[in-house]
Steps between C-alpha positions, in 0.01 A plus 500: 500500500427483129187543296166379630384170349174309539507119474162347419481121527270262685780244549669590828803283424561700181461825693747384768755398236470831318526697824821320596663624181371854456400649835853625575497723194136611478213613721284193438130469580292184451143425398361149466228576245393769257242660728753534781755639253261776389439589864875517569551717190243745638728545804843513332652594167709229333774520241451136404229238541596135452185290468412137450223429250314209654350601832166431664231761458644771279759372253831675458391622157183655646698658783759650263231634268330681789825620654634638171193718458562665836882484520629512140853608593565192712700234317328160486679164480320167472640185656314196376540127516203401285706354214423157641125553477268431211446872454700695247785686668456877521645712226633855511207609283255393773655746742549842355689694762662193654874552482598132503355152542727270698444125502529293819746378584727787414840563649541769760743674264232521230251628755744756641587625152131543416432685828802727455392589145144567615621722786721694258205546261281622787767748611550621143125550458480696826798715397340580166179605673697734730690650205176549310353678803224242540596425861715655769825325600473302820701255703186323618288248314192694399233381261 
């Protein structure tokens, strides 16, 4: 099993589609809103979080902002479909610390490439921390 990934999206059909394509290669967990995602992150460490922006209750942007404060080494990807709305689409500048903003619909190849790059960045960051003596090497996911 590969790196641990958290999918955060209130649309169950989107979650099912994403799971079909990535669950063979990654240890995938799911949360259907930002509050649930924060609770799941308290229980498990994640290499990558892939979050929708528009969700009931806590928005994806609010969730990511809170999560980044507590888990800064996790790599964050945004998957958004709001380009059809009247709101301005998100920009990279709005999300410091977000690795990439993906627009729905995006191909599974684009998504896989983004996840692979984020996992590699997470692994590189963890390796650098071990080399610097900041953390002890481990085979488990520890936050």
